[in-house]
N, C-alpha and C positions, 0 to 999 in steps of 0.2 A: 275769876278775874277780879283782883282787888281794886282796880281803878278803871275809869272809863276815859274815852277820848273826847267826851263832850267839851271839856275846857279848851282843848286844842281847836275843835271845830268852832266854838263860840268866838275865840279871839280872832279867827280868820275872818269872820263876819264883821267884827269890830274894826279890823284893818280895812275892809272894804268900805265901811262907813266913814272912817277917817280919811281915806283917799278921796271919797266923794265930797266930804265937807271941807277938806284942806288940800285941794288939788295942786300938783306941781305947776300947772299953768298959772297959778296965783303966787308962785314963789316958794311954795312949801316943798319939803323933801318928799320922798316916796319910798315905799318898800318894794317897788318894782322898777329898779333903776335899769338904764340901758346897758346893753352888753359893752364890754370894754373895747371890742373891735368893731363897733358900729352896729346899727340895726336896733330895732325895738326890743323891749324886754319880753322874755317868754312868760307873760303874765299868767296865761291859763295853765301852763306846765308848772310854774312856781306855786300857784294856788293848789293844784292837784297834789304836788309833791308835799306841800306843807300840811295838807289834810291827811292823805293816806299814809305817807311814809312816817311823818311825825306821830300820827296816831298809833302806829305799830310800836314805835320807840316808847311812847308814853305808857302803853300797856305793859311792856317789858320792864320799864324803869320803875313802875309802881310795885314790882315784886322785890325790889332791892332793899327798901327800908326794913329795919328790924321789927316786923309786925308783932313778934312775941313780947316786945318791950314797950309797945305803944299803949297809951291809957285805955282801959276797957271801955270807957265812955266813947272814945273815938271809934273803936272797932264796932261798937253797938250802933253808932250813928251811921257808919259806912254800910253795915249790914241792912239797916232800914232803907238806906239809899238804893242799894242794889236789889232789895226785895227778897233776900235770903241770907241766912247766917254765913259769915265769912269763916272759913276753916283756916285758922292761923297756922296750924301745923302743916297743912297741905301747901300753904303759900311758902312757908320756910323750906319745906322739902323740895319745892320746885326751883329754888334759887340757883342751884348749880346749872340746871338746864337753861335758865334765864341768862345767866352770866355767859354761857356758851353762845346763845343766840345774839346777845349784845355784841360779843366779840366779832361775830359774823357781820353784823350791821356796821360796826366800826371799820371793818375791812372795806366795806362798800364806800364809806365816806373817804377813806384813804385812797381808794382807787379813783374817785371823782377828783381828788386833789393831786393826782399823780403827775400832772403836767405843770405843777407848781403855780397854779392859778391862785389868786388871792382870796376869792370868794367862790362858793359852791357852784354857782351858775355863771362864773366868769363875768360878773357884772362890774360896773364902775364903783359901786358901793355895796355893802351888805344888803341882801334882799330878804324878803320874808322867809325864804328857805334857810338862809343862814341863821336867822333868829330862832326859827322853829327847832332846828336841830341843836343849836348851841344851848338853848334852855334845858334840853333834856340831857345832853352830855355833861353839862356843868352840874345839873342836879344830881345825876348818878355819881359824879366825881366827888361830891361832898359827903358821900356815905362811906362807912367803914368797910374794909375788906374788899375794895374794888381796885386796889392798886394795880393788879395784874392786867386790868383792861386798859390802863393808861401807860403802857410800856412804850417808851420812846423808840425802842428798837423795832416795835411792831407797827406803830402808827405815828411816825415822826411828823408828817405833814398835817395830820389831823390835830395833833397837839399844838402845833404852831398856829393853825387856823383858829383853834379854840381860844388861844391867847389873844389873837388879833381881834376877834369878835368881842371878847371880854374888854379889851382896851378901848375899842370903839364905843361900846356901851358906857363904859366908865367916863369917857370924855363927854359924852352926851349928858350924862347925869350931872356932872360937875357944872356944865353950862346952863342947866335948868334952874329956874327959880324954885324956892321952897314951896311945895304945894300946900294949899290950905287944908286944915283938918276940920272935917265936918261931923257933927253929931248926926245920928241916924234920922231923927225927926226933921232936922234942918235940910239934910240931903234929900229926903223924900219930898219935902215941900218944894225945893228947887226943881226937882225932876218933874213933879206934877204941874208946876206953874210955867215950865219952859215951853217955848213954841216948838211944835213938832215940825220935822221936815215935811215939805209937800209930798203927799202920797204919790203924786205924779212921777216923782223920781224913781219909784219902784214900779208903779203902774199896777194894772190888774190883767194878768194873762188869762183870758177866758178859756183858752185851750187847756192850760194846766189845771184850771179850776174844774173843767169838765172831766179831766182824767181823774181828779181826786173826788169827784162827785160832790162838788161844793159850788157855792155861788157867793158873790160879794154880800156881806152882811150876815152870813151864817155864823152861828155860835160854833166854835171849833175848839179842839184840845190838841196841844202840841207837847211832845216829850221826846227825849233821845231814843234812838233805836235800840241801844245796847243796855242802858241802865236808867234808873229813876223813872221807869214807866208808871210807877205808882204815884208820881208827883207831877202830873201834867199841868201845864198852864192853860187856863180856859179863858176865852174872850171872843170878841167879834172880829171876823175876818174883814180886813179893810184894804189890804194890798197883797199882791202875789206876783212873783216872777220866777224864773228858773234858779235864781240864786238865794232869794229870801222870801219869807212870809212875814207880814205884819198883822198883829191883832190888837184891838183896843181892849185894854184890861182895866177894870175898875179897882183902884186901890183905896187905901184908907184916906189918902190925901187928894184923891181925884183920879180921873181917867188918864192913862198913859198909853203910849204905843210900844208894844213889846216886839222886838225883831228876833227872828230865828232863822238859821240857815236851812236851806232845803235839804242839802246832803247831810245825812246823819240824824235826821229827825223825822218823826212820823206825824202826819197831819190828818186828823179825822174829825168828822162831825161830833160835837160835844155829846150828842144823845147816844152815840155808839158806845158799845161796851168797852172793856179794858183794852188798852193799847197793846 
């Protein structure tokens, strides 16, 4: 497997943090909008869909780029990340199977849109589900040799939905101010000097800690379940619930709080062996 689902999982936690810091109740938007026909948003279902379904698409999409034409340094870097050499020839050989599986996934998206709804979960505005799937379908579409997957005769509603989400995002980008460009040292200093969220917002679930054979203040190590196990983050456990874990990590510029999702990551005592 040439790529992992960790980025998909991490941005899902980032979304949760943004929703917490900038809640709709204070006038901000949300990635969990209400349904078009009333009722609350299917928040849990959208989160699960964005994690598990988008992760499957991400894995398949990662086979699409021309790995035989990528710089050797990049392939070497990814091999170190995954803890084993990447077989570029095997990845390329698997591409026809991957294209077929992607076509099956696209058929599911088309089926979801078969009643001509505007967004995947029939919400008032695009939800996290729309952005999760759009990112991957747009990424694959930018590659060469995938034109057959985007046949208007096969997935007409999906293509219209893809264009709608693209237009929605483009409008948002145009209305945003130009972001500041920060150098690495300056960014690190800002992060280290920032005021952390109160740990009480996440809390400490003693039952979950007991299940993990941990207690508050323990030195722990956290790494993705699927890849990068050789590169865990190590720090002091300071908060824990069923959605995330927070550890205090000592960096070059000072101590910071590092947040990780519970799903998709392994949490162990730092003294324990390899993850």
